[in-house]
N, C-alpha and C positions, 0 to 999 in steps of 0.2 A: 186219535192214533191210541193203539192199545200199547201196552208194556212192551210186548215182545218186538214191536217195530221201533220203540224207542231205545230198546236195548241194541238192537242191531245197528242203529244209527249211530250210538255212542260208541260202539265197538269199531265201527269204521273211521269214526273221527279219531280215536285213540290209536288205530293202527297206522294211521296215516302221520300222526304227531311223532310215534315212535319210528317209523321207517324215516321220517325227515331228519330226526336227531341222530339215528345209529346207522345209518348206511356209511359204508366206508368212503365214498365218493364225497359226501357231503362233508363229513369229518377232515378231509383232506382239505376241500374248498375253505373250510372255517379257520384250519390251521394257517394257511396261506395268507389268508387275509389279516390274521393276527400277525404273522411275520413280515408281512410287506403292506402297512395299512395305506401307504401314498400310492399305491398303483392305480392305474387307470382299470376299469372293469373289463376292458377289451384285453388288456395285456394280462390281466389276471385270469382270465377265461382260457387263453391260450397257455398260460403256466399250468394251470389246473389240468387241461385236457394232456398235458406233457407229463407233468408229474405225478398225477393221481390216476392216471391210466384209463381214463373214458374217453373212447374215440368217437 
């Protein structure tokens, strides 16, 4: 692989990491997990859908 291909691959990986850490829905879900650490995953998913606005 040449440098251009490696640069494109690295850019895609960085963009994916940035999106997963900075999108509002993921941030809301992380905040809910911190606020309610003992909730079951299914209940947490329902709460996230209601509170975070993703339908």
